[in-house]
C-alpha positions in Angstrom: 0.0 0.0 0.0 1.3 3.5 -0.9 2.1 6.1 1.7 0.1 8.7 -0.2 -2.9 7.1 -1.7 -4.2 10.4 -3.2 -0.9 10.9 -5.1 -1.0 7.3 -6.4 -4.7 7.7 -7.5 -3.9 10.9 -9.5 -0.9 9.2 -11.1 -2.9 6.2 -12.1 -5.6 8.5 -13.5 -3.0 10.5 -15.5 -1.4 7.4 -16.8 -4.7 6.0 -18.0 -5.9 9.3 -19.5 -2.6 10.6 -21.1 -0.3 7.5 -21.2 3.4 8.3 -20.7 4.4 11.0 -18.3 6.1 12.8 -21.1 2.6 13.5 -22.5 1.0 14.9 -19.3 -0.1 18.5 -19.2 1.9 20.9 -17.1 -1.1 21.5 -14.8 -1.2 17.7 -14.0 2.5 17.6 -13.3 2.4 20.7 -11.0 -0.6 19.2 -9.1 1.2 15.9 -8.6 4.3 17.8 -7.4 2.3 19.9 -4.9 0.6 16.7 -3.6 4.1 15.1 -3.3 5.4 18.3 -1.5 7.9 19.0 -4.2 6.4 22.4 -4.9 5.6 23.9 -1.5 3.2 26.8 -1.6 5.2 29.1 0.6 3.5 32.3 -0.4 0.2 32.0 1.4 0.8 29.8 4.5 0.2 31.3 7.8 3.7 30.5 9.1 5.3 32.3 6.1 3.1 35.3 6.6 4.1 35.5 10.3 7.8 35.1 9.3 7.3 37.9 6.7 5.7 40.1 9.3 8.6 39.5 11.8 11.1 40.3 9.1 9.3 43.6 8.5 9.5 44.3 12.2 13.3 43.8 12.1 13.5 40.5 14.1 16.8 38.8 13.9 16.9 35.5 11.9 17.6 33.4 15.0 14.7 34.9 16.9 12.4 34.0 14.1 13.8 30.5 13.9 13.1 30.2 17.7 9.6 31.6 17.6 8.4 29.9 14.4 10.3 26.6 14.6 11.6 26.8 11.1 15.2 26.4 9.6 17.5 29.3 9.4 17.8 28.7 5.6 14.1 29.1 5.3 14.2 32.4 7.0 17.1 33.6 5.0 15.3 32.5 1.8 12.2 34.5 2.7 14.3 37.5 3.7 16.2 37.4 0.4 13.0 37.0 -1.7 11.5 40.0 0.1 14.7 42.0 -0.5 14.8 41.1 -4.2 11.2 41.9 -4.7 11.5 45.2 -3.0 9.0 44.2 -0.3 11.3 44.7 2.7 9.8 47.9 4.1 10.5 48.0 7.8 7.8 49.0 10.2 7.2 49.3 13.9 4.4 49.5 16.3 4.1 52.5 18.7 5.4 50.4 21.5 8.5 49.4 19.5 9.2 53.0 18.8 8.8 53.8 22.5 11.2 51.1 23.4 13.8 52.6 21.0 13.4 56.0 22.5 13.8 54.5 26.0 16.9 52.6 24.9 18.5 55.8 23.3 17.8 57.8 26.4 18.9 55.2 29.0 22.0 53.6 27.4 25.5 54.7 27.9 26.5 54.3 24.1 23.2 54.1 22.2 24.5 53.2 18.7 22.3 51.2 16.4 24.2 47.9 16.9 23.9 48.1 20.7 20.2 48.9 20.5 19.6 46.2 17.9 21.3 43.7 20.2 19.3 44.7 23.3 16.0 44.5 21.4 17.0 41.3 19.3 16.4 43.1 16.1 18.4 43.9 12.9 20.7 46.9 12.9 19.1 48.2 9.7 15.6 48.1 11.3 16.9 50.2 14.3 18.5 52.6 11.9 15.3 53.0 9.8 13.2 53.5 12.9 15.6 56.0 14.5 15.3 58.0 11.2 11.6 57.8 11.4 11.7 59.1 15.0 13.9 62.0 13.9 11.6 62.9 11.1 8.7 62.9 13.5 10.6 65.1 15.9 11.5 67.6 13.1 7.9 68.0 12.1 
């Protein structure tokens, strides 16, 4: 008995309908690959959406791995895809901005790296949020 009966049923149906796998339509092949988990749909899963959200909020890769129980390579891949697609726009909640302000005013040497380490975030996120805070102060 096959481990994945649904997959085997679809393969048998495709073989009886189209013959050799060379003659199968691309839609059938893609469906079979999806069932066999060869083409993961990583764009719309809840976990990937949460990872994308955490990346936008500047979380460090290792914190994302710990929180979402995924591999570091998976997080790096999502971050790289977001960067390449121009979708990596950092954002922060009002509480996160308050935390940055608190860290700046209470740390001995409040550079971006020190604040990022204290918050468990990326240095670039801290830099962008500090610029955002400066712009808000200048208005």
